[in-house]
mmCIF file of the N, C-alpha and C atoms, coordinates in Angstrom:
data_MODEL
# 
_entry.id   MODEL 
# 
loop_
_atom_site.group_PDB 
_atom_site.id 
_atom_site.type_symbol 
_atom_site.label_atom_id 
_atom_site.label_alt_id 
_atom_site.label_comp_id 
_atom_site.label_asym_id 
_atom_site.label_entity_id 
_atom_site.label_seq_id 
_atom_site.pdbx_PDB_ins_code 
_atom_site.Cartn_x 
_atom_site.Cartn_y 
_atom_site.Cartn_z 
_atom_site.occupancy 
_atom_site.B_iso_or_equiv 
_atom_site.pdbx_formal_charge 
_atom_site.auth_seq_id 
_atom_site.auth_comp_id 
_atom_site.auth_asym_id 
_atom_site.auth_atom_id 
_atom_site.pdbx_PDB_model_num 
ATOM 1   N N  . MET A 1 1  ? 0.987   -9.183  5.754   1.00 0.00 ? 1  MET A N  1 
ATOM 2   C CA . MET A 1 1  ? 1.269   -9.717  5.073   1.00 0.00 ? 1  MET A CA 1 
ATOM 3   C C  . MET A 1 1  ? 2.565   -10.869 5.036   1.00 0.00 ? 1  MET A C  1 
ATOM 4   N N  . LEU A 1 2  ? 2.461   -11.587 4.169   1.00 0.00 ? 2  LEU A N  1 
ATOM 5   C CA . LEU A 1 2  ? 3.189   -12.935 4.187   1.00 0.00 ? 2  LEU A CA 1 
ATOM 6   C C  . LEU A 1 2  ? 4.630   -13.250 3.585   1.00 0.00 ? 2  LEU A C  1 
ATOM 7   N N  . ASP A 1 3  ? 5.211   -12.838 3.808   1.00 0.00 ? 3  ASP A N  1 
ATOM 8   C CA . ASP A 1 3  ? 6.457   -12.761 2.933   1.00 0.00 ? 3  ASP A CA 1 
ATOM 9   C C  . ASP A 1 3  ? 6.876   -14.657 2.429   1.00 0.00 ? 3  ASP A C  1 
ATOM 10  N N  . ILE A 1 4  ? 6.526   -15.052 1.239   1.00 0.00 ? 4  ILE A N  1 
ATOM 11  C CA . ILE A 1 4  ? 6.793   -16.358 0.347   1.00 0.00 ? 4  ILE A CA 1 
ATOM 12  C C  . ILE A 1 4  ? 8.033   -16.687 0.674   1.00 0.00 ? 4  ILE A C  1 
ATOM 13  N N  . LYS A 1 5  ? 9.093   -15.701 0.791   1.00 0.00 ? 5  LYS A N  1 
ATOM 14  C CA . LYS A 1 5  ? 10.734  -16.021 0.632   1.00 0.00 ? 5  LYS A CA 1 
ATOM 15  C C  . LYS A 1 5  ? 11.358  -16.678 1.948   1.00 0.00 ? 5  LYS A C  1 
ATOM 16  N N  . THR A 1 6  ? 10.696  -16.498 2.867   1.00 0.00 ? 6  THR A N  1 
ATOM 17  C CA . THR A 1 6  ? 11.485  -15.599 4.315   1.00 0.00 ? 6  THR A CA 1 
ATOM 18  C C  . THR A 1 6  ? 10.392  -16.573 5.280   1.00 0.00 ? 6  THR A C  1 
ATOM 19  N N  . GLY A 1 7  ? 9.096   -16.543 5.022   1.00 0.00 ? 7  GLY A N  1 
ATOM 20  C CA . GLY A 1 7  ? 8.441   -17.073 5.696   1.00 0.00 ? 7  GLY A CA 1 
ATOM 21  C C  . GLY A 1 7  ? 7.380   -15.729 6.651   1.00 0.00 ? 7  GLY A C  1 
ATOM 22  N N  . GLU A 1 8  ? 8.050   -14.596 6.899   1.00 0.00 ? 8  GLU A N  1 
ATOM 23  C CA . GLU A 1 8  ? 7.712   -14.131 8.740   1.00 0.00 ? 8  GLU A CA 1 
ATOM 24  C C  . GLU A 1 8  ? 6.808   -13.086 7.572   1.00 0.00 ? 8  GLU A C  1 
ATOM 25  N N  . ASN A 1 9  ? 5.747   -12.101 8.987   1.00 0.00 ? 9  ASN A N  1 
ATOM 26  C CA . ASN A 1 9  ? 5.047   -11.653 8.153   1.00 0.00 ? 9  ASN A CA 1 
ATOM 27  C C  . ASN A 1 9  ? 5.527   -9.803  8.690   1.00 0.00 ? 9  ASN A C  1 
ATOM 28  N N  . ILE A 1 10 ? 5.263   -9.566  6.974   1.00 0.00 ? 10 ILE A N  1 
ATOM 29  C CA . ILE A 1 10 ? 6.461   -7.948  7.102   1.00 0.00 ? 10 ILE A CA 1 
ATOM 30  C C  . ILE A 1 10 ? 5.262   -7.005  7.064   1.00 0.00 ? 10 ILE A C  1 
ATOM 31  N N  . GLU A 1 11 ? 4.728   -5.810  6.999   1.00 0.00 ? 11 GLU A N  1 
ATOM 32  C CA . GLU A 1 11 ? 3.999   -4.580  6.349   1.00 0.00 ? 11 GLU A CA 1 
ATOM 33  C C  . GLU A 1 11 ? 4.193   -3.552  5.919   1.00 0.00 ? 11 GLU A C  1 
ATOM 34  N N  . ALA A 1 12 ? 3.223   -4.225  5.079   1.00 0.00 ? 12 ALA A N  1 
ATOM 35  C CA . ALA A 1 12 ? 2.446   -3.563  3.997   1.00 0.00 ? 12 ALA A CA 1 
ATOM 36  C C  . ALA A 1 12 ? 1.868   -2.092  3.843   1.00 0.00 ? 12 ALA A C  1 
ATOM 37  N N  . LEU A 1 13 ? 2.144   -1.886  2.664   1.00 0.00 ? 13 LEU A N  1 
ATOM 38  C CA . LEU A 1 13 ? 1.141   -0.100  2.473   1.00 0.00 ? 13 LEU A CA 1 
ATOM 39  C C  . LEU A 1 13 ? 0.222   -0.090  1.263   1.00 0.00 ? 13 LEU A C  1 
ATOM 40  N N  . TYR A 1 14 ? -0.835  0.252   1.836   1.00 0.00 ? 14 TYR A N  1 
ATOM 41  C CA . TYR A 1 14 ? -1.975  -0.260  0.526   1.00 0.00 ? 14 TYR A CA 1 
ATOM 42  C C  . TYR A 1 14 ? -2.336  1.065   0.243   1.00 0.00 ? 14 TYR A C  1 
ATOM 43  N N  . LYS A 1 15 ? -2.353  1.121   -1.069  1.00 0.00 ? 15 LYS A N  1 
ATOM 44  C CA . LYS A 1 15 ? -2.783  2.527   -1.439  1.00 0.00 ? 15 LYS A CA 1 
ATOM 45  C C  . LYS A 1 15 ? -4.257  2.266   -2.644  1.00 0.00 ? 15 LYS A C  1 
ATOM 46  N N  . LEU A 1 16 ? -5.004  3.121   -2.426  1.00 0.00 ? 16 LEU A N  1 
ATOM 47  C CA . LEU A 1 16 ? -5.960  2.908   -3.186  1.00 0.00 ? 16 LEU A CA 1 
ATOM 48  C C  . LEU A 1 16 ? -6.421  4.310   -4.533  1.00 0.00 ? 16 LEU A C  1 
ATOM 49  N N  . VAL A 1 17 ? -6.249  3.969   -5.483  1.00 0.00 ? 17 VAL A N  1 
ATOM 50  C CA . VAL A 1 17 ? -5.705  5.331   -6.638  1.00 0.00 ? 17 VAL A CA 1 
ATOM 51  C C  . VAL A 1 17 ? -6.834  4.609   -7.565  1.00 0.00 ? 17 VAL A C  1 
ATOM 52  N N  . GLU A 1 18 ? -7.553  6.399   -8.210  1.00 0.00 ? 18 GLU A N  1 
ATOM 53  C CA . GLU A 1 18 ? -8.660  6.406   -9.097  1.00 0.00 ? 18 GLU A CA 1 
ATOM 54  C C  . GLU A 1 18 ? -7.243  6.836   -11.045 1.00 0.00 ? 18 GLU A C  1 
ATOM 55  N N  . ILE A 1 19 ? -8.063  5.863   -11.811 1.00 0.00 ? 19 ILE A N  1 
ATOM 56  C CA . ILE A 1 19 ? -6.741  6.241   -12.835 1.00 0.00 ? 19 ILE A CA 1 
ATOM 57  C C  . ILE A 1 19 ? -7.705  7.072   -13.778 1.00 0.00 ? 19 ILE A C  1 
ATOM 58  N N  . LYS A 1 20 ? -7.938  8.279   -14.251 1.00 0.00 ? 20 LYS A N  1 
ATOM 59  C CA . LYS A 1 20 ? -8.977  9.324   -14.843 1.00 0.00 ? 20 LYS A CA 1 
ATOM 60  C C  . LYS A 1 20 ? -8.005  9.385   -15.628 1.00 0.00 ? 20 LYS A C  1 
ATOM 61  N N  . ALA A 1 21 ? -8.475  9.642   -17.209 1.00 0.00 ? 21 ALA A N  1 
ATOM 62  C CA . ALA A 1 21 ? -7.741  10.783  -17.857 1.00 0.00 ? 21 ALA A CA 1 
ATOM 63  C C  . ALA A 1 21 ? -6.429  9.994   -18.164 1.00 0.00 ? 21 ALA A C  1 
ATOM 64  N N  . GLY A 1 22 ? -5.713  8.930   -17.530 1.00 0.00 ? 22 GLY A N  1 
ATOM 65  C CA . GLY A 1 22 ? -4.330  8.543   -17.691 1.00 0.00 ? 22 GLY A CA 1 
ATOM 66  C C  . GLY A 1 22 ? -3.421  8.869   -16.484 1.00 0.00 ? 22 GLY A C  1 
ATOM 67  N N  . LYS A 1 23 ? -4.751  9.625   -15.601 1.00 0.00 ? 23 LYS A N  1 
ATOM 68  C CA . LYS A 1 23 ? -3.144  10.201  -14.370 1.00 0.00 ? 23 LYS A CA 1 
ATOM 69  C C  . LYS A 1 23 ? -4.327  9.383   -13.524 1.00 0.00 ? 23 LYS A C  1 
ATOM 70  N N  . ARG A 1 24 ? -2.947  9.290   -12.313 1.00 0.00 ? 24 ARG A N  1 
ATOM 71  C CA . ARG A 1 24 ? -3.764  8.649   -11.100 1.00 0.00 ? 24 ARG A CA 1 
ATOM 72  C C  . ARG A 1 24 ? -3.600  9.500   -9.948  1.00 0.00 ? 24 ARG A C  1 
ATOM 73  N N  . ILE A 1 25 ? -4.551  9.183   -9.181  1.00 0.00 ? 25 ILE A N  1 
ATOM 74  C CA . ILE A 1 25 ? -4.744  10.192  -8.483  1.00 0.00 ? 25 ILE A CA 1 
ATOM 75  C C  . ILE A 1 25 ? -5.301  9.038   -7.152  1.00 0.00 ? 25 ILE A C  1 
ATOM 76  N N  . GLU A 1 26 ? -4.418  9.642   -5.905  1.00 0.00 ? 26 GLU A N  1 
ATOM 77  C CA . GLU A 1 26 ? -4.048  8.552   -4.891  1.00 0.00 ? 26 GLU A CA 1 
ATOM 78  C C  . GLU A 1 26 ? -5.330  9.260   -3.798  1.00 0.00 ? 26 GLU A C  1 
ATOM 79  N N  . LYS A 1 27 ? -6.345  8.236   -3.426  1.00 0.00 ? 27 LYS A N  1 
ATOM 80  C CA . LYS A 1 27 ? -7.169  8.683   -3.368  1.00 0.00 ? 27 LYS A CA 1 
ATOM 81  C C  . LYS A 1 27 ? -7.167  8.623   -1.134  1.00 0.00 ? 27 LYS A C  1 
ATOM 82  N N  . PHE A 1 28 ? -6.522  7.030   -1.212  1.00 0.00 ? 28 PHE A N  1 
ATOM 83  C CA . PHE A 1 28 ? -6.498  6.752   0.078   1.00 0.00 ? 28 PHE A CA 1 
ATOM 84  C C  . PHE A 1 28 ? -5.034  5.829   0.594   1.00 0.00 ? 28 PHE A C  1 
ATOM 85  N N  . ARG A 1 29 ? -4.263  5.787   1.770   1.00 0.00 ? 29 ARG A N  1 
ATOM 86  C CA . ARG A 1 29 ? -3.658  4.691   1.595   1.00 0.00 ? 29 ARG A CA 1 
ATOM 87  C C  . ARG A 1 29 ? -3.183  4.669   3.382   1.00 0.00 ? 29 ARG A C  1 
ATOM 88  N N  . THR A 1 30 ? -3.200  3.372   3.904   1.00 0.00 ? 30 THR A N  1 
ATOM 89  C CA . THR A 1 30 ? -2.618  3.160   4.876   1.00 0.00 ? 30 THR A CA 1 
ATOM 90  C C  . THR A 1 30 ? -1.961  1.421   5.057   1.00 0.00 ? 30 THR A C  1 
ATOM 91  N N  . THR A 1 31 ? -1.630  1.100   6.236   1.00 0.00 ? 31 THR A N  1 
ATOM 92  C CA . THR A 1 31 ? -0.959  0.531   6.803   1.00 0.00 ? 31 THR A CA 1 
ATOM 93  C C  . THR A 1 31 ? -1.753  -0.925  7.047   1.00 0.00 ? 31 THR A C  1 
ATOM 94  N N  . ASP A 1 32 ? -2.819  -0.681  7.501   1.00 0.00 ? 32 ASP A N  1 
ATOM 95  C CA . ASP A 1 32 ? -4.484  -1.531  7.863   1.00 0.00 ? 32 ASP A CA 1 
ATOM 96  C C  . ASP A 1 32 ? -5.026  -2.337  6.452   1.00 0.00 ? 32 ASP A C  1 
ATOM 97  N N  . VAL A 1 33 ? -5.059  -3.712  6.196   1.00 0.00 ? 33 VAL A N  1 
ATOM 98  C CA . VAL A 1 33 ? -6.051  -4.126  4.786   1.00 0.00 ? 33 VAL A CA 1 
ATOM 99  C C  . VAL A 1 33 ? -7.573  -3.729  5.109   1.00 0.00 ? 33 VAL A C  1 
ATOM 100 N N  . LYS A 1 34 ? -8.388  -3.903  6.097   1.00 0.00 ? 34 LYS A N  1 
ATOM 101 C CA . LYS A 1 34 ? -9.341  -4.012  7.347   1.00 0.00 ? 34 LYS A CA 1 
ATOM 102 C C  . LYS A 1 34 ? -9.833  -2.542  6.742   1.00 0.00 ? 34 LYS A C  1 
ATOM 103 N N  . ARG A 1 35 ? -9.037  -1.092  7.030   1.00 0.00 ? 35 ARG A N  1 
ATOM 104 C CA . ARG A 1 35 ? -9.772  -0.188  7.338   1.00 0.00 ? 35 ARG A CA 1 
ATOM 105 C C  . ARG A 1 35 ? -9.419  -0.063  5.635   1.00 0.00 ? 35 ARG A C  1 
ATOM 106 N N  . ALA A 1 36 ? -8.541  -0.213  4.285   1.00 0.00 ? 36 ALA A N  1 
ATOM 107 C CA . ALA A 1 36 ? -8.674  0.108   3.049   1.00 0.00 ? 36 ALA A CA 1 
ATOM 108 C C  . ALA A 1 36 ? -10.086 -0.428  2.112   1.00 0.00 ? 36 ALA A C  1 
ATOM 109 N N  . LEU A 1 37 ? -10.425 -1.707  2.774   1.00 0.00 ? 37 LEU A N  1 
ATOM 110 C CA . LEU A 1 37 ? -11.512 -2.041  2.341   1.00 0.00 ? 37 LEU A CA 1 
ATOM 111 C C  . LEU A 1 37 ? -12.722 -1.149  2.716   1.00 0.00 ? 37 LEU A C  1 
ATOM 112 N N  . LYS A 1 38 ? -12.711 -1.305  4.205   1.00 0.00 ? 38 LYS A N  1 
ATOM 113 C CA . LYS A 1 38 ? -12.743 -0.123  4.655   1.00 0.00 ? 38 LYS A CA 1 
ATOM 114 C C  . LYS A 1 38 ? -14.031 1.326   3.513   1.00 0.00 ? 38 LYS A C  1 
ATOM 115 N N  . PHE A 1 39 ? -12.920 1.759   3.465   1.00 0.00 ? 39 PHE A N  1 
ATOM 116 C CA . PHE A 1 39 ? -12.458 2.835   2.921   1.00 0.00 ? 39 PHE A CA 1 
ATOM 117 C C  . PHE A 1 39 ? -13.537 2.270   1.454   1.00 0.00 ? 39 PHE A C  1 
ATOM 118 N N  . HIS A 1 40 ? -12.830 1.339   0.587   1.00 0.00 ? 40 HIS A N  1 
ATOM 119 C CA . HIS A 1 40 ? -13.329 0.811   -0.793  1.00 0.00 ? 40 HIS A CA 1 
ATOM 120 C C  . HIS A 1 40 ? -15.080 0.832   -0.506  1.00 0.00 ? 40 HIS A C  1 
ATOM 121 N N  . ARG A 1 41 ? -15.238 0.078   0.358   1.00 0.00 ? 41 ARG A N  1 
ATOM 122 C CA . ARG A 1 41 ? -16.692 -0.239  0.229   1.00 0.00 ? 41 ARG A CA 1 
ATOM 123 C C  . ARG A 1 41 ? -17.525 1.130   0.171   1.00 0.00 ? 41 ARG A C  1 
ATOM 124 N N  . TRP A 1 42 ? -17.189 1.847   0.923   1.00 0.00 ? 42 TRP A N  1 
ATOM 125 C CA . TRP A 1 42 ? -18.128 3.358   1.295   1.00 0.00 ? 42 TRP A CA 1 
ATOM 126 C C  . TRP A 1 42 ? -17.544 4.007   0.188   1.00 0.00 ? 42 TRP A C  1 
ATOM 127 N N  . TYR A 1 43 ? -16.264 4.293   -0.781  1.00 0.00 ? 43 TYR A N  1 
ATOM 128 C CA . TYR A 1 43 ? -16.353 5.007   -2.058  1.00 0.00 ? 43 TYR A CA 1 
ATOM 129 C C  . TYR A 1 43 ? -16.891 4.572   -3.084  1.00 0.00 ? 43 TYR A C  1 
ATOM 130 N N  . VAL A 1 44 ? -17.014 3.066   -3.164  1.00 0.00 ? 44 VAL A N  1 
ATOM 131 C CA . VAL A 1 44 ? -17.767 2.765   -4.204  1.00 0.00 ? 44 VAL A CA 1 
ATOM 132 C C  . VAL A 1 44 ? -19.688 2.606   -3.418  1.00 0.00 ? 44 VAL A C  1 
ATOM 133 N N  . ASN A 1 45 ? -20.221 2.453   -2.640  1.00 0.00 ? 45 ASN A N  1 
ATOM 134 C CA . ASN A 1 45 ? -21.661 2.950   -2.577  1.00 0.00 ? 45 ASN A CA 1 
ATOM 135 C C  . ASN A 1 45 ? -21.778 4.208   -2.672  1.00 0.00 ? 45 ASN A C  1 
ATOM 136 N N  . ARG A 1 46 ? -20.831 5.527   -2.281  1.00 0.00 ? 46 ARG A N  1 
ATOM 137 C CA . ARG A 1 46 ? -20.848 6.602   -2.091  1.00 0.00 ? 46 ARG A CA 1 
ATOM 138 C C  . ARG A 1 46 ? -20.771 7.344   -3.771  1.00 0.00 ? 46 ARG A C  1 
ATOM 139 N N  . TYR A 1 47 ? -19.766 6.263   -4.683  1.00 0.00 ? 47 TYR A N  1 
ATOM 140 C CA . TYR A 1 47 ? -19.583 7.144   -6.113  1.00 0.00 ? 47 TYR A CA 1 
ATOM 141 C C  . TYR A 1 47 ? -19.815 6.400   -7.140  1.00 0.00 ? 47 TYR A C  1 
ATOM 142 N N  . LYS A 1 48 ? -19.654 5.205   -6.968  1.00 0.00 ? 48 LYS A N  1 
ATOM 143 C CA . LYS A 1 48 ? -20.507 4.281   -7.879  1.00 0.00 ? 48 LYS A CA 1 
ATOM 144 C C  . LYS A 1 48 ? -19.488 3.780   -9.175  1.00 0.00 ? 48 LYS A C  1 
ATOM 145 N N  . GLN A 1 49 ? -18.423 4.074   -8.020  1.00 0.00 ? 49 GLN A N  1 
ATOM 146 C CA . GLN A 1 49 ? -17.280 3.567   -9.171  1.00 0.00 ? 49 GLN A CA 1 
ATOM 147 C C  . GLN A 1 49 ? -15.936 2.616   -8.378  1.00 0.00 ? 49 GLN A C  1 
ATOM 148 N N  . GLY A 1 50 ? -15.768 2.107   -9.344  1.00 0.00 ? 50 GLY A N  1 
ATOM 149 C CA . GLY A 1 50 ? -14.482 1.241   -7.844  1.00 0.00 ? 50 GLY A CA 1 
ATOM 150 C C  . GLY A 1 50 ? -12.975 1.904   -8.255  1.00 0.00 ? 50 GLY A C  1 
ATOM 151 N N  . LEU A 1 51 ? -12.353 1.147   -6.925  1.00 0.00 ? 51 LEU A N  1 
ATOM 152 C CA . LEU A 1 51 ? -10.728 1.993   -7.180  1.00 0.00 ? 51 LEU A CA 1 
ATOM 153 C C  . LEU A 1 51 ? -9.990  0.951   -7.323  1.00 0.00 ? 51 LEU A C  1 
ATOM 154 N N  . LEU A 1 52 ? -8.186  1.154   -7.634  1.00 0.00 ? 52 LEU A N  1 
ATOM 155 C CA . LEU A 1 52 ? -7.466  0.223   -7.644  1.00 0.00 ? 52 LEU A CA 1 
ATOM 156 C C  . LEU A 1 52 ? -6.599  0.320   -6.683  1.00 0.00 ? 52 LEU A C  1 
ATOM 157 N N  . MET A 1 53 ? -6.380  -0.983  -6.153  1.00 0.00 ? 53 MET A N  1 
ATOM 158 C CA . MET A 1 53 ? -5.644  -1.222  -5.047  1.00 0.00 ? 53 MET A CA 1 
ATOM 159 C C  . MET A 1 53 ? -3.996  -1.931  -5.085  1.00 0.00 ? 53 MET A C  1 
ATOM 160 N N  . GLU A 1 54 ? -3.035  -0.744  -4.966  1.00 0.00 ? 54 GLU A N  1 
ATOM 161 C CA . GLU A 1 54 ? -1.741  -1.467  -5.119  1.00 0.00 ? 54 GLU A CA 1 
ATOM 162 C C  . GLU A 1 54 ? -1.128  -1.791  -3.579  1.00 0.00 ? 54 GLU A C  1 
ATOM 163 N N  . ILE A 1 55 ? -0.720  -2.744  -3.122  1.00 0.00 ? 55 ILE A N  1 
ATOM 164 C CA . ILE A 1 55 ? 0.237   -3.171  -1.702  1.00 0.00 ? 55 ILE A CA 1 
ATOM 165 C C  . ILE A 1 55 ? 1.490   -2.985  -2.212  1.00 0.00 ? 55 ILE A C  1 
ATOM 166 N N  . TYR A 1 56 ? 2.149   -2.225  -1.207  1.00 0.00 ? 56 TYR A N  1 
ATOM 167 C CA . TYR A 1 56 ? 3.714   -1.954  -1.378  1.00 0.00 ? 56 TYR A CA 1 
ATOM 168 C C  . TYR A 1 56 ? 4.292   -2.759  -0.255  1.00 0.00 ? 56 TYR A C  1 
ATOM 169 N N  . PRO A 1 57 ? 5.438   -3.746  -0.721  1.00 0.00 ? 57 PRO A N  1 
ATOM 170 C CA . PRO A 1 57 ? 5.923   -4.494  0.735   1.00 0.00 ? 57 PRO A CA 1 
ATOM 171 C C  . PRO A 1 57 ? 6.717   -3.429  1.095   1.00 0.00 ? 57 PRO A C  1 
ATOM 172 N N  . GLN A 1 58 ? 6.443   -4.025  3.082   1.00 0.00 ? 58 GLN A N  1 
ATOM 173 C CA . GLN A 1 58 ? 8.153   -2.895  3.489   1.00 0.00 ? 58 GLN A CA 1 
ATOM 174 C C  . GLN A 1 58 ? 9.153   -4.003  3.411   1.00 0.00 ? 58 GLN A C  1 
ATOM 175 N N  . LYS A 1 59 ? 10.357  -2.660  2.635   1.00 0.00 ? 59 LYS A N  1 
ATOM 176 C CA . LYS A 1 59 ? 12.013  -3.112  2.748   1.00 0.00 ? 59 LYS A CA 1 
ATOM 177 C C  . LYS A 1 59 ? 12.598  -2.765  3.614   1.00 0.00 ? 59 LYS A C  1 
ATOM 178 N N  . LYS A 1 60 ? 13.877  -3.619  3.240   1.00 0.00 ? 60 LYS A N  1 
ATOM 179 C CA . LYS A 1 60 ? 15.192  -3.225  4.023   1.00 0.00 ? 60 LYS A CA 1 
ATOM 180 C C  . LYS A 1 60 ? 16.241  -2.318  3.553   1.00 0.00 ? 60 LYS A C  1 
ATOM 181 N N  . VAL A 1 61 ? 16.033  -1.557  3.510   1.00 0.00 ? 61 VAL A N  1 
ATOM 182 C CA . VAL A 1 61 ? 17.605  -0.234  2.588   1.00 0.00 ? 61 VAL A CA 1 
ATOM 183 C C  . VAL A 1 61 ? 18.765  -0.521  3.742   1.00 0.00 ? 61 VAL A C  1 
ATOM 184 N N  . TYR A 1 62 ? 19.875  -1.011  3.670   1.00 0.00 ? 62 TYR A N  1 
ATOM 185 C CA . TYR A 1 62 ? 20.827  -1.060  4.026   1.00 0.00 ? 62 TYR A CA 1 
ATOM 186 C C  . TYR A 1 62 ? 21.542  -0.032  3.740   1.00 0.00 ? 62 TYR A C  1 
ATOM 187 N N  . ASP A 1 63 ? 22.220  1.038   4.405   1.00 0.00 ? 63 ASP A N  1 
ATOM 188 C CA . ASP A 1 63 ? 22.991  2.039   4.160   1.00 0.00 ? 63 ASP A CA 1 
ATOM 189 C C  . ASP A 1 63 ? 24.498  2.114   4.494   1.00 0.00 ? 63 ASP A C  1 
ATOM 190 N N  . TRP A 1 64 ? 25.235  1.594   3.904   1.00 0.00 ? 64 TRP A N  1 
ATOM 191 C CA . TRP A 1 64 ? 26.887  1.223   4.194   1.00 0.00 ? 64 TRP A CA 1 
ATOM 192 C C  . TRP A 1 64 ? 27.271  2.268   5.106   1.00 0.00 ? 64 TRP A C  1 
ATOM 193 N N  . LYS A 1 65 ? 26.850  3.556   5.020   1.00 0.00 ? 65 LYS A N  1 
ATOM 194 C CA . LYS A 1 65 ? 28.043  4.709   4.613   1.00 0.00 ? 65 LYS A CA 1 
ATOM 195 C C  . LYS A 1 65 ? 27.793  4.622   6.287   1.00 0.00 ? 65 LYS A C  1 
ATOM 196 N N  . GLU A 1 66 ? 26.322  4.543   6.908   1.00 0.00 ? 66 GLU A N  1 
ATOM 197 C CA . GLU A 1 66 ? 26.432  5.531   7.738   1.00 0.00 ? 66 GLU A CA 1 
ATOM 198 C C  . GLU A 1 66 ? 26.062  3.989   8.808   1.00 0.00 ? 66 GLU A C  1 
ATOM 199 N N  . LYS A 1 67 ? 26.314  3.296   8.342   1.00 0.00 ? 67 LYS A N  1 
ATOM 200 C CA . LYS A 1 67 ? 25.535  1.572   9.022   1.00 0.00 ? 67 LYS A CA 1 
ATOM 201 C C  . LYS A 1 67 ? 25.208  0.972   9.660   1.00 0.00 ? 67 LYS A C  1 
ATOM 202 N N  . LYS A 1 68 ? 23.342  1.957   9.034   1.00 0.00 ? 68 LYS A N  1 
ATOM 203 C CA . LYS A 1 68 ? 22.132  1.337   9.448   1.00 0.00 ? 68 LYS A CA 1 
ATOM 204 C C  . LYS A 1 68 ? 20.878  0.429   8.664   1.00 0.00 ? 68 LYS A C  1 
ATOM 205 N N  . VAL A 1 69 ? 19.974  0.425   9.029   1.00 0.00 ? 69 VAL A N  1 
ATOM 206 C CA . VAL A 1 69 ? 19.061  -0.280  8.462   1.00 0.00 ? 69 VAL A CA 1 
ATOM 207 C C  . VAL A 1 69 ? 17.959  0.730   8.037   1.00 0.00 ? 69 VAL A C  1 
ATOM 208 N N  . GLU A 1 70 ? 16.930  0.952   7.020   1.00 0.00 ? 70 GLU A N  1 
ATOM 209 C CA . GLU A 1 70 ? 15.914  1.948   7.044   1.00 0.00 ? 70 GLU A CA 1 
ATOM 210 C C  . GLU A 1 70 ? 14.825  0.899   6.609   1.00 0.00 ? 70 GLU A C  1 
ATOM 211 N N  . LEU A 1 71 ? 14.295  1.173   7.137   1.00 0.00 ? 71 LEU A N  1 
ATOM 212 C CA . LEU A 1 71 ? 12.898  0.537   6.543   1.00 0.00 ? 71 LEU A CA 1 
ATOM 213 C C  . LEU A 1 71 ? 11.768  1.172   5.382   1.00 0.00 ? 71 LEU A C  1 
ATOM 214 N N  . VAL A 1 72 ? 11.628  1.082   4.433   1.00 0.00 ? 72 VAL A N  1 
ATOM 215 C CA . VAL A 1 72 ? 11.191  1.614   2.815   1.00 0.00 ? 72 VAL A CA 1 
ATOM 216 C C  . VAL A 1 72 ? 10.139  1.404   2.523   1.00 0.00 ? 72 VAL A C  1 
ATOM 217 N N  . PHE A 1 73 ? 8.877   1.678   2.072   1.00 0.00 ? 73 PHE A N  1 
ATOM 218 C CA . PHE A 1 73 ? 8.101   0.951   1.766   1.00 0.00 ? 73 PHE A CA 1 
ATOM 219 C C  . PHE A 1 73 ? 8.093   0.701   0.050   1.00 0.00 ? 73 PHE A C  1 
ATOM 220 N N  . GLU A 1 74 ? 8.229   0.262   -0.997  1.00 0.00 ? 74 GLU A N  1 
ATOM 221 C CA . GLU A 1 74 ? 8.696   0.253   -2.510  1.00 0.00 ? 74 GLU A CA 1 
ATOM 222 C C  . GLU A 1 74 ? 7.405   0.096   -3.042  1.00 0.00 ? 74 GLU A C  1 
# 
């Protein structure tokens, strides 16, 4: 995934979720977009219903007490 502000490639987490009766049910998650789309295609062919794809970019979180940088998906 390309970051608009910095122009660098960042990793993203792709989650496929089903919303049923007002509840979110996570079906699949991966960092590879091709794999997520392949799973979605298989799921639609099998169950005849679609899923919602959520994209969470990877962010750098700085811990000033321990002076280290941690990468998290938010």
